C-alpha positions as CSV (number, residue, x, y, z in Angstrom):
1,M,0.0,0.0,0.0
2,T,1.4,3.4,-1.0
3,R,0.8,6.2,1.5
4,V,1.0,9.9,0.7
5,I,1.8,12.3,3.6
6,L,1.1,15.9,2.9
7,D,3.3,18.5,4.5
8,P,1.4,21.7,5.4
9,T,4.6,23.8,5.6
10,S,4.4,25.2,2.0
11,E,7.6,23.5,1.0
12,I,8.1,23.6,-2.9
13,V,9.7,20.2,-2.8
14,P,8.5,18.1,0.1
15,A,11.2,16.3,2.1
16,E,11.1,12.5,1.7
17,R,11.6,10.6,4.9
18,A,11.7,6.8,5.4
19,R,9.2,5.6,8.0
20,L,10.9,4.1,11.1
21,A,9.9,0.7,12.3
22,R,7.4,0.6,15.1
23,P,8.6,-0.9,18.4
24,M,7.1,-4.3,19.2
25,S,6.2,-3.0,22.8
26,L,6.2,0.3,24.6
27,D,7.0,-1.5,27.9
28,G,10.0,0.2,29.5
29,M,10.2,2.9,26.7
30,T,9.9,6.7,27.2
31,V,7.1,8.1,25.2
32,G,6.8,11.8,24.7
33,L,3.3,13.3,24.4
34,L,3.4,16.6,22.6
35,D,0.4,18.8,23.1
36,I,0.2,21.2,20.2
37,S,-1.9,23.7,22.2
38,K,-5.2,23.2,20.6
39,P,-8.3,23.2,22.8
40,R,-9.0,19.9,24.6
41,G,-5.8,18.2,23.3
42,D,-4.7,17.9,26.9
43,I,-7.9,15.9,27.7
44,F,-7.0,13.3,25.1
45,L,-3.3,13.2,26.2
46,N,-4.3,12.7,29.9
47,R,-6.2,9.6,29.0
48,L,-3.4,8.4,26.7
49,E,-0.9,8.9,29.4
50,E,-3.1,6.7,31.8
51,R,-3.1,4.0,29.1
52,L,0.6,4.1,28.4
53,T,1.7,4.0,32.0
54,G,-0.7,1.1,32.5
55,I,1.3,-0.9,29.9
56,G,4.7,0.0,31.5
57,A,5.8,3.0,29.4
58,K,7.3,6.1,31.0
59,V,5.6,9.3,29.8
60,N,7.1,12.8,29.4
61,R,4.7,15.6,28.6
62,Y,5.6,18.6,26.3
63,R,3.6,21.5,25.0
64,K,4.1,23.8,22.0
65,P,3.7,27.5,22.7
66,T,1.1,27.8,19.9
67,F,-0.5,25.5,17.4
68,T,0.1,28.0,14.6
69,K,3.8,27.4,14.3
70,P,6.1,24.4,14.3
71,A,7.6,23.4,17.6
72,P,10.6,25.4,18.6
73,V,13.9,23.7,17.6
74,D,15.1,23.5,21.3
75,L,11.8,21.7,22.2
76,R,12.2,19.2,19.3
77,Q,15.8,18.6,20.4
78,K,14.8,18.1,24.0
79,I,12.1,15.6,23.0
80,S,14.5,13.7,20.7
81,M,17.0,13.3,23.4
82,E,14.6,12.2,26.1
83,C,12.1,9.9,24.3
84,Q,12.2,6.9,22.0
85,V,8.6,7.4,20.8
86,V,6.6,10.5,20.3
87,I,2.8,11.0,20.0
88,E,1.6,14.4,18.8
89,A,-2.0,15.1,19.6
90,L,-4.6,17.7,18.7
91,A,-8.3,18.0,19.3
92,D,-11.1,20.5,18.6
């Protein structure tokens, strides 16, 4: 199955990235939950955190300053150094 991922950043030539293999289990892994600052995203992430800790994952929470811009470089670097898996969530 071919999947097309659209990049909303207005790039003229979209960057191509290979998909990483999913881990077999999240037990013992550090999962980053990134709240993009949209209304009610934190409600979804709170429930997701409960489920993840219930299966043995460690959870770190992060929040973008605004949903209208990409996450700041320093935040992205922090997440990449502290987590093996990241879930970015939004809700309206």
